[in-house]
Every structure is written in structure tokens, then in C-alpha cells.
MIPAMAR-179738 format. One record per residue (C-alpha): residue in one letter; x, y, z. Coordinates in Angstrom, 1 decimal, padded with zeros to 4 digits. Layout:
N
<r A, <X, Y, Z>> ...
REM end
This chain:
64
<r X, <123.5, 133.7, 073.2>> <r X, <122.1, 132.7, 076.5>> <r X, <124.1, 130.8, 079.0>> <r X, <122.9, 127.5, 080.4>> <r X, <122.6, 126.8, 084.1>> <r X, <126.1, 125.2, 084.0>> <r X, <127.6, 128.4, 082.4>> <r X, <128.0, 126.9, 079.0>> <r X, <127.2, 128.9, 075.9>> <r X, <125.5, 127.4, 072.9>> <r X, <122.5, 125.4, 071.9>> <r X, <121.1, 122.6, 074.1>> <r X, <121.5, 118.9, 073.2>> <r X, <118.5, 116.7, 074.0>> <r X, <119.6, 113.2, 075.1>> <r X, <117.4, 110.1, 074.9>> <r X, <117.9, 106.7, 076.4>> <r X, <117.6, 103.7, 074.0>> <r X, <118.4, 100.1, 074.8>> <r X, <119.2, 099.6, 071.2>> <r X, <120.9, 102.8, 069.9>> <r X, <121.3, 101.5, 066.3>> <r X, <117.6, 100.5, 066.0>> <r X, <116.5, 103.9, 067.5>> <r X, <118.8, 105.7, 065.1>> <r X, <117.3, 103.8, 062.1>> <r X, <113.7, 104.5, 063.3>> <r X, <114.4, 108.3, 063.7>> <r X, <115.9, 108.5, 060.2>> <r X, <112.8, 107.0, 058.7>> <r X, <110.8, 109.7, 060.6>> <r X, <112.8, 112.6, 059.1>> <r X, <115.7, 113.0, 061.5>> <r X, <119.0, 113.9, 059.7>> <r X, <122.7, 114.2, 060.4>> <r X, <123.0, 111.0, 062.3>> <r X, <126.5, 109.5, 061.9>> <r X, <127.4, 106.0, 062.8>> <r X, <126.9, 104.7, 066.4>> <r X, <130.0, 105.4, 068.4>> <r X, <131.2, 102.7, 070.7>> <r X, <133.1, 103.3, 073.9>> <r X, <133.3, 100.0, 075.8>> <r X, <129.7, 099.2, 076.6>> <r X, <128.6, 102.8, 075.9>> <r X, <126.8, 103.4, 072.6>> <r X, <126.2, 107.1, 071.4>> <r X, <124.8, 108.7, 068.3>> <r X, <124.2, 112.4, 067.6>> <r X, <121.8, 113.8, 065.0>> <r X, <119.2, 116.5, 064.3>> <r X, <115.4, 116.0, 064.8>> <r X, <112.9, 117.3, 062.2>> <r X, <112.5, 120.5, 064.2>> <r X, <116.2, 121.3, 064.1>> <r X, <117.1, 120.3, 067.6>> <r X, <120.4, 118.5, 068.3>> <r X, <119.7, 115.1, 069.8>> <r X, <121.8, 112.3, 071.2>> <r X, <120.9, 108.7, 071.7>> <r X, <122.6, 106.7, 074.5>> <r X, <122.3, 103.2, 075.9>> <r X, <122.9, 104.6, 079.4>> <r X, <120.2, 106.5, 081.1>> 
REM end
């Protein structure tokens, strides 16, 4: 497995900014994304991980 520039090993995670993480999650699911759990809340931070239709691990965040 190839190492990333920060020395970590493993697949990349693609992160996207969304003002409304819950709405973005729902939209992606209707477009074929899978594996999205519930939106995690950490104070004002909202995060949600899933898999896009091409098999890439993605994360939605309300912080750019």
C-alpha cells in the first residue's frame, strides 16, 4: 500500500464542505451513495462519512 504525503498508510478520504450536512447526506443517498451513518455532532461541527458510487470514502463537514 502506498504511503500518503503525511506518512499515513491506507486509502484516502475525500472531504466535502456542506452548509447543511444532513441535506447533503440525503441528496447523496438518493444518487447512489451508500454506507452513510447518522450525522455526528461535536458542538457546532457536523460530520458524516460514507461511500460514493465509485467506492471512494467520503466525508461531509460543515466546516471548510
